[in-house]
C-alpha positions as CSV (number, residue, x, y, z in Angstrom):
1,M,0.0,0.1,0.1
2,R,1.4,3.4,-1.0
3,S,1.6,6.3,1.3
4,P,-1.2,8.9,0.6
5,R,1.5,11.4,0.2
6,A,3.4,9.5,-2.5
7,R,3.1,10.8,-6.0
8,T,3.6,9.0,-9.2
9,A,4.3,10.5,-12.4
10,P,1.2,10.9,-14.5
11,P,1.1,8.6,-17.5
12,E,1.6,10.3,-21.0
13,L,-1.7,10.8,-22.6
14,S,-2.4,10.7,-26.3
15,A,-3.5,13.7,-28.2
16,R,-7.1,12.4,-28.2
17,A,-6.9,11.7,-24.6
18,R,-5.7,15.2,-23.7
19,D,-8.5,16.6,-25.8
20,L,-11.1,14.6,-23.9
21,V,-9.6,15.7,-20.5
22,A,-9.7,19.3,-21.7
23,E,-13.4,18.9,-22.7
24,A,-14.3,17.2,-19.5
25,A,-12.7,20.2,-17.7
26,R,-14.6,22.7,-19.8
27,V,-17.9,20.9,-19.1
28,G,-17.0,20.7,-15.3
29,R,-16.6,24.4,-15.2
30,K,-20.0,24.8,-16.8
31,E,-22.0,22.2,-15.2
32,G,-20.1,21.7,-12.0
33,P,-17.2,19.4,-11.2
34,R,-19.2,17.0,-9.0
35,E,-21.9,16.4,-11.6
36,V,-19.2,15.8,-14.3
37,F,-17.3,13.4,-12.0
38,E,-20.4,11.5,-11.1
39,F,-21.5,11.2,-14.7
40,L,-18.0,10.0,-15.8
41,L,-17.8,7.5,-12.9
42,Q,-21.3,6.2,-13.7
43,R,-20.2,5.7,-17.3
44,W,-17.1,3.9,-16.2
45,L,-19.0,1.6,-13.9
46,E,-21.5,0.8,-16.7
47,T,-18.5,-0.3,-18.9
48,H,-17.1,-2.5,-16.1
49,V,-20.3,-3.7,-14.7
50,R,-19.4,-7.4,-15.1
51,Q,-16.1,-6.9,-13.3
52,L,-17.1,-5.0,-10.2
53,S,-19.8,-5.1,-7.6
54,T,-20.8,-1.8,-6.0
55,T,-23.0,-0.8,-3.2
56,P,-26.1,0.9,-4.3
57,P,-26.4,4.5,-3.2
58,Q,-29.6,3.8,-1.1
59,L,-28.0,1.0,0.7
60,A,-24.8,2.9,1.2
61,A,-26.8,5.8,2.7
62,L,-28.7,3.4,5.0
63,M,-25.5,1.6,6.2
64,V,-23.8,5.0,7.0
65,R,-26.9,6.3,8.8
66,I,-27.0,3.2,11.0
67,A,-23.1,3.4,11.7
68,L,-23.3,7.1,12.5
69,A,-26.2,6.7,14.9
70,G,-24.5,4.0,16.7
71,R,-21.1,5.6,16.9
72,L,-22.0,9.3,17.5
73,G,-25.0,9.4,19.6
74,P,-26.8,12.7,20.1
75,A,-24.1,15.4,20.1
76,Q,-20.5,14.7,19.1
77,D,-18.6,16.5,16.6
78,G,-15.5,15.4,14.7
79,L,-15.1,12.0,13.2
80,T,-12.4,10.2,11.2
81,L,-13.7,7.8,8.7
82,L,-11.4,5.0,7.4
83,D,-12.5,3.0,4.4
84,P,-9.6,0.5,3.9
85,A,-11.2,-1.1,0.9
86,C,-13.2,1.7,-0.7
87,G,-13.5,0.2,-4.2
88,T,-15.5,2.8,-6.2
89,G,-16.0,4.9,-3.2
90,H,-19.8,4.5,-2.9
91,L,-19.8,3.9,0.9
92,T,-17.3,6.7,1.5
93,A,-19.4,9.2,-0.7
94,A,-22.5,8.3,1.4
95,A,-20.7,9.1,4.5
96,V,-19.6,12.4,3.3
97,Q,-23.3,13.0,2.2
98,E,-24.8,11.8,5.5
99,Y,-22.5,13.3,8.0
100,D,-24.0,16.7,8.8
101,R,-21.6,17.9,11.5
102,P,-18.3,19.7,11.3
103,G,-14.9,18.0,11.6
104,L,-15.2,15.0,9.1
105,E,-11.8,13.6,8.1
106,V,-12.0,10.9,5.3
107,L,-9.2,8.4,4.7
108,A,-9.8,5.8,2.0
109,C,-7.6,3.4,0.0
110,E,-8.0,0.6,-2.4
111,R,-5.7,-2.1,-3.3
112,D,-7.0,-2.9,-6.8
113,P,-5.1,-0.8,-9.2
114,D,-7.9,-1.1,-11.7
115,S,-10.5,0.6,-9.4
116,P,-11.4,4.2,-10.2
117,R,-10.1,6.7,-7.7
């Protein structure tokens, strides 16, 4: 497992890939980076659906609400979330959506080099 601070050199992109990245950035500025990221992730997942299993968003949200209720109780701020096998990040994303208090720190990693991050 690599250190989260470790950086690797980005791969060289073809001219076509650079054009696609520039177009995604342009659309992201217009439509919003979150919306563009979620759209691209969904397309990636649809392409690789036979190779991956993901946690459906509704189930991920329910799992997080149950975990937060059991962990936090009525009035506690600050939480560190560790997802040691985040895969596509659905459960981690649900935690970010569901946690409505200040002080959330999210740590996530994935061993599979073919998983999107």
